[in-house]
C-alpha positions in Angstrom: 178.2 121.8 149.1 174.7 122.8 148.1 174.0 126.4 147.5 172.4 128.3 150.5 169.1 129.9 149.5 165.9 131.4 151.1 162.6 132.3 149.5 161.6 136.0 149.1 158.2 136.7 147.9 157.9 133.2 146.3 161.4 133.7 144.6 164.3 131.5 145.6 167.2 133.7 146.4 170.9 132.4 146.8 173.2 133.9 149.4 176.6 133.7 150.8 177.5 133.1 154.4 177.3 136.5 156.3 175.0 138.3 153.8 172.0 140.1 154.9 168.7 139.7 153.3 169.1 143.1 151.7 172.5 142.2 150.3 171.2 138.9 148.8 168.2 140.5 147.4 170.0 143.3 145.7 172.5 140.7 144.2 169.4 138.7 142.9 167.9 141.8 141.3 165.0 142.1 143.7 164.0 145.6 145.1 163.4 146.1 148.8 162.5 149.7 149.6 165.3 151.5 151.6 166.6 155.0 152.3 169.2 154.8 155.1 171.0 151.8 153.5 174.3 152.3 151.6 176.5 149.3 150.6 179.7 151.0 151.7 178.6 151.6 155.3 177.7 149.3 158.3 173.8 149.2 158.2 171.9 150.2 161.3 168.3 150.0 160.2 167.1 153.5 161.1 164.6 154.3 158.3 162.7 151.0 159.0 161.6 151.1 155.3 163.4 147.9 154.4 161.5 145.9 157.2 160.4 142.4 155.8 158.9 139.4 157.6 161.3 136.5 158.0 159.6 133.3 159.1 156.7 135.4 160.3 158.8 137.8 162.4 159.6 141.5 161.3 163.2 142.5 160.8 165.2 145.1 159.0 166.4 143.3 155.9 169.6 145.5 155.9 170.7 144.1 159.3 169.0 140.7 159.4 171.4 138.0 158.2 170.1 135.6 155.4 169.1 132.1 156.9 168.8 128.9 154.9 165.3 128.0 154.0 163.9 131.0 155.6 160.6 132.3 154.1 160.8 136.1 153.7 157.9 138.4 152.8 158.5 142.0 151.6 156.0 143.0 148.8 152.9 142.5 150.8 149.9 144.8 151.3 150.7 145.0 155.1 154.4 145.9 154.7 153.8 148.3 151.8 151.1 150.1 153.9 153.6 150.5 156.7 156.2 151.9 154.2 153.6 154.3 152.8 152.9 155.7 156.3 156.6 156.1 157.0 157.2 157.9 153.8 154.2 160.1 154.4 155.5 161.1 157.8 158.9 161.9 156.2 157.3 164.2 153.8 155.2 166.2 156.4 158.0 166.3 159.0 160.2 168.3 156.6 159.7 170.9 153.8 159.6 168.8 150.6 158.3 170.6 147.6 159.2 168.3 144.8 158.0 170.3 141.8 160.7 173.2 142.7 163.4 171.0 144.2 166.7 170.8 142.4 167.0 167.2 143.4 163.6 166.2 141.9 164.1 163.1 139.5 167.3 162.2 141.4 165.8 162.0 144.9 165.4 158.6 146.5 162.5 159.8 148.8 160.5 161.0 145.9 161.4 157.9 143.7 160.6 155.5 146.7 157.3 157.2 147.1 156.3 156.8 143.5 157.5 153.1 143.6 154.9 152.6 146.5 152.2 154.6 144.8 152.1 157.4 147.5 150.1 160.1 145.9 149.4 162.3 148.9 151.0 163.1 152.2 147.9 162.1 154.2 149.0 163.8 157.4 149.1 167.6 158.3 152.3 169.3 157.4 154.7 170.4 160.1 156.3 173.2 158.1 159.4 173.4 160.4 161.6 176.4 160.3 165.0 175.2 158.9 167.2 178.0 157.7 169.6 177.2 154.8 173.4 177.3 155.3 174.9 179.0 152.3 178.2 179.8 154.2 180.5 177.5 152.2 181.9 178.8 149.0 181.0 175.7 147.0 178.2 173.9 148.8 174.7 174.8 150.1 173.0 172.9 153.0 169.1 172.8 152.6 168.0 171.3 155.9 164.3 171.4 155.0 164.8 168.3 153.0 166.7 166.2 155.7 165.2 162.9 156.4 167.7 162.0 159.3 169.1 159.0 157.4 172.6 159.9 158.8 174.3 158.8 155.6 176.3 162.0 155.6 177.2 161.4 159.3 178.6 158.0 158.6 180.3 159.0 155.4 182.0 161.9 157.1 183.1 159.9 160.1 183.8 156.5 158.7 185.3 157.3 155.3 186.3 161.0 155.3 187.5 161.0 159.0 186.2 164.4 159.6 183.0 164.2 161.6 181.6 167.3 159.8 177.9 166.4 160.5 175.9 165.1 163.5 172.5 164.9 164.9 171.1 166.9 167.8 167.8 166.9 169.7 165.6 163.9 170.4 162.4 162.5 169.0 160.6 165.0 166.6 163.1 167.6 167.5 166.0 165.6 166.1 167.8 167.6 163.4 171.1 167.6 161.5 173.9 169.9 162.6 177.2 170.9 161.5 179.9 170.2 163.9 181.5 173.7 164.2 181.1 176.1 167.0 179.4 178.7 164.7 177.2 175.8 163.2 178.3 176.9 159.8 179.6 174.5 157.0 182.2 177.2 156.0 183.9 176.7 159.4 184.5 173.0 158.9 187.1 171.1 156.6 184.2 169.8 154.5 185.3 169.5 150.8 183.6 168.7 147.5 185.5 165.4 147.1 184.3 164.1 150.5 182.2 160.9 150.5 179.8 162.9 152.7 179.3 165.4 149.7 178.0 162.5 147.6 175.6 160.3 149.6 172.6 162.4 150.5 169.5 160.5 149.2 167.5 163.7 149.0 168.5 167.3 148.4 170.2 168.6 151.5 173.9 168.7 150.3 173.8 170.6 146.9 176.8 172.0 144.8 176.3 175.8 144.0 176.1 177.2 140.6 175.0 174.1 138.9 171.4 173.9 139.6 169.2 172.1 137.0 172.1 171.3 134.8 170.3 168.0 133.9 166.7 169.0 132.8 163.6 167.6 134.7 162.6 164.5 132.7 166.1 163.4 132.0 167.1 162.4 135.5 168.0 159.1 137.0 164.5 158.1 138.2 162.8 160.0 135.4 164.4 157.4 133.0 163.9 154.4 135.1 162.1 153.8 138.4 164.0 153.1 141.5 162.3 149.6 141.7 163.9 148.7 138.4 167.4 149.4 140.0 167.5 147.0 142.9 171.3 146.7 142.8 172.2 150.2 142.1 174.9 151.6 144.2 173.7 154.8 146.2 176.1 157.5 145.2 
């Protein structure tokens, strides 16, 4: 039986039946920008950053199944311009101050912006009022950095079986919440060994009393750009 392949940006990519474009690209060492995708969870294509053109039609590469002989475009001026606009909107819709952020150098939003040469936010900042939740004895929630990827929600629901997190509001008013009557993390059964404590791609869920344990300049994306780690497993 001949190997199934498709073409991605001029490169022949092998794939197995049932694999998505994203999965096949990662296995082949080809980077497609993404924020809400995690290999352990069912993809839902919410961030739209991984959008590609497959045979001329736009699709989320994390949900679109690979097809034999398909011609897929990802690294194009048009698609990268759209990605840059999405990233810029994420930066201004939250409060992201990278130079002072504990997650700087380990942040996928920051690293993806660098990979796509985003040097300014372009749009006016919203500066939303998002109080911190320091109620839990071991963990801090800084909602200012939330990009609504829902990874913590899926991890808590599908892996931990706890449903600690959820989304409330609609449209621009959508925001992350804690599923407790008080709204405080301390009033849930959240624990440090939960999968939900490990999957945030930015700096919302932070362990207390260990800030800047790894110096700036020696962190994950300081040492190697995110585009050089296409098959990295998001932690």
